[in-house]
C-alpha positions in Angstrom: -10.9 10.1 5.4 -10.3 12.4 2.4 -9.7 10.5 -0.8 -7.0 13.0 -2.0 -5.1 14.8 0.8 -3.4 17.4 -1.4 -1.7 17.8 -4.8 2.0 17.9 -5.2 3.0 20.4 -8.0 6.1 19.2 -10.0 7.7 20.9 -12.9 7.9 18.6 -15.9 10.2 19.8 -18.8 8.4 20.6 -22.0 5.0 20.2 -20.3 5.0 22.7 -17.5 3.5 22.2 -14.1 1.9 18.8 -13.3 -0.1 18.0 -10.2 0.3 14.6 -8.6 -2.3 13.7 -6.0 -1.4 12.3 -2.6 -4.1 9.8 -1.7 -5.3 9.3 1.8 -5.5 5.5 1.8 -2.0 5.0 0.5 -0.6 7.6 3.0 -2.4 5.8 5.9 -1.1 2.4 4.7 2.4 3.7 4.6 2.2 5.2 8.1 0.8 2.0 9.4 3.6 0.1 7.8 6.3 2.3 9.5 4.5 2.3 12.9 4.1 -1.5 13.0 7.7 -2.0 11.9 8.9 0.3 14.7 6.7 -1.3 17.3 7.7 -4.9 16.3 11.4 -4.0 16.5 10.9 -2.3 19.9 9.0 -5.2 21.4 11.4 -7.7 19.8 14.4 -6.2 21.5 12.7 -6.7 24.8 12.6 -10.5 24.3 15.9 -10.8 22.5 14.8 -11.1 18.8 17.0 -9.4 16.2 15.4 -6.4 14.6 16.4 -7.6 11.1 14.0 -10.5 11.4 11.0 -8.2 11.7 12.1 -6.0 8.8 12.1 -8.9 6.4 9.0 -10.5 7.8 6.9 -7.3 7.7 8.0 -6.5 4.1 6.9 -10.0 3.0 3.6 -9.7 4.9 2.9 -6.3 3.3 3.6 -7.5 -0.2 1.6 -10.7 0.2 -1.3 -8.7 1.7 -1.5 -6.4 -1.3 -1.4 -9.3 -3.7 -3.9 -11.3 -1.7 -6.3 -8.3 -1.6 -6.0 -7.9 -5.4 -6.7 -11.6 -5.9 -9.8 -11.4 -3.5 -11.0 -8.4 -5.4 -10.8 -10.2 -8.7 -12.5 -13.3 -7.4 -15.4 -11.5 -5.7 -15.8 -8.0 -7.2 -14.3 -7.6 -10.7 -17.1 -8.6 -13.0 -16.1 -7.9 -16.6 -12.6 -6.6 -15.9 -10.7 -9.8 -15.4 -7.6 -9.3 -17.5 -4.0 -9.6 -16.4 -3.4 -6.0 -17.3 -6.2 -4.8 -15.0 -4.7 -6.8 -12.1 -1.8 -4.4 -11.8 -3.9 -1.2 -11.9 -4.1 -0.7 -8.1 -5.1 2.9 -8.5 -8.5 1.8 -9.8 -9.4 0.3 -6.4 -9.6 -3.2 -5.1 -7.1 -3.1 -2.3 -9.6 -3.2 0.5 -11.0 -6.6 1.6 -13.4 -6.6 4.6 -13.8 -9.8 6.6 
């Protein structure tokens, strides 16, 4: 997978053109979120479960998964960077936890 899929040029007043990268991992994570939400709602209708239940559940699972991945990264990988400010810098890596 490519790390950066492409750049999005945006005009910023007083600065000119700025290029914002669209990252491959985040794009695939977003596509997986939407695909799983759609599939859960579709399968839930077959057995008589309201689709709103899945929307709320999947959102909470997604948020807790990202927070859990960051905590696992801090416990196992972050050697000298264990500050609370660094916890929120998800663009520096640390969202993947294998195993």
